[in-house]
N, C-alpha and C positions, 0 to 999 in steps of 0.2 A: 878321380871323377873327371870325365871329359867335360869340356866347355859347354857342349850341347846338353848333356845330362844335367849339369849344374844349373843351366839356364831354365830347364824344364822344372827342375826343383823349386827354384826362386819364384818362377811364375805361379806354380801351384801354391806357394806359401802366400804370396801376395793375393792371389784369388780368394783364399780363405780369409785373410785379414780385410780385404776390401771387396765385399760382395758386389758392390756397384761396378766394380771394373771387370767382373768375371765374364761378360761377353766378349770384350776386347781381348782379355787374356786368353780365353779359349782360341780365338783366331791365332794368336801368337803361339800358342802350344802347338796347334796344327802345323804351322809354318816350321816350327822347331823340329817336329817329328819328320817332316819331308826332308829337312836339311840333314837330319841324322841318317835317314835311309839313303839319300844321295851320297854323302860322304862315306858312309860304310860301303856302299857299292864301288865307289872309286878306289878306296883302300883295298877291297878285295881283288879288283881287276889289276891293280898296280903290283900286288904281291904275287901274281901268277907268273 
């Protein structure tokens, strides 16, 4: 499991356990998704 995917998993677990943190965790999840897209794009470009 990649680090970003693992981070996404744990952020979702924490959001379920601590609903009061959900708004902030949703922001972090969105940032995590953007990083995954950026890194994936870099990897695809580098492998060409």
